[in-house]
Phi, psi and omega in degrees: 000122179262123181244149178255086185235132174254103181294302174206168180279092180234085188297335182258014185232119180248126178268150174287164178300323179296317179294321176301315180297316180299315179297321178298314180294320178297315179301314180295321178294318178297316179295319178294320178295318178299317179299314180292327175299318179293321176297319177301316180298330180276356177098007178271149173279102186268005185298333180283346188253005181283144183277329176054060177268005185305314182297320179293315180300311181298320178296315181293328178288334176123010177282113180282321181244125178255088184280168175300322179298320178296314179296322179295336175272316187294310186298311177296326178297315178295321177298318179298315179292321180297326178303330183274350182289134172254110184295344178269351179236094183302333181298330181296316180294323180295313180293318179294326178299321178295319178297317178298315179303314180296321178294319177296318179297319177297317179292323183293334178288335184258358177117000000 
């Protein structure tokens, strides 16, 4: 799958197609999480509208086992990053997706 994703403006840095896909999925997950957070704030039950790409993202990053401990770390981390997303500024989600990716890669090296 060839994706047209601009993670950030890094002219001397080329991502693999797999990394592009992971960043795209993280960006979409952050935007979806932000959207459901905003619906929650308005009083709507947003649980039906979550995209739940976490399992796919974690698998693509290299997590073979998705334990409860991993989920207990992953979900709040994604919520924290999603809080920073500005839905009117697409660049924020793109930049935050790279930060999430780097954090996930760091965590995947330690288990």
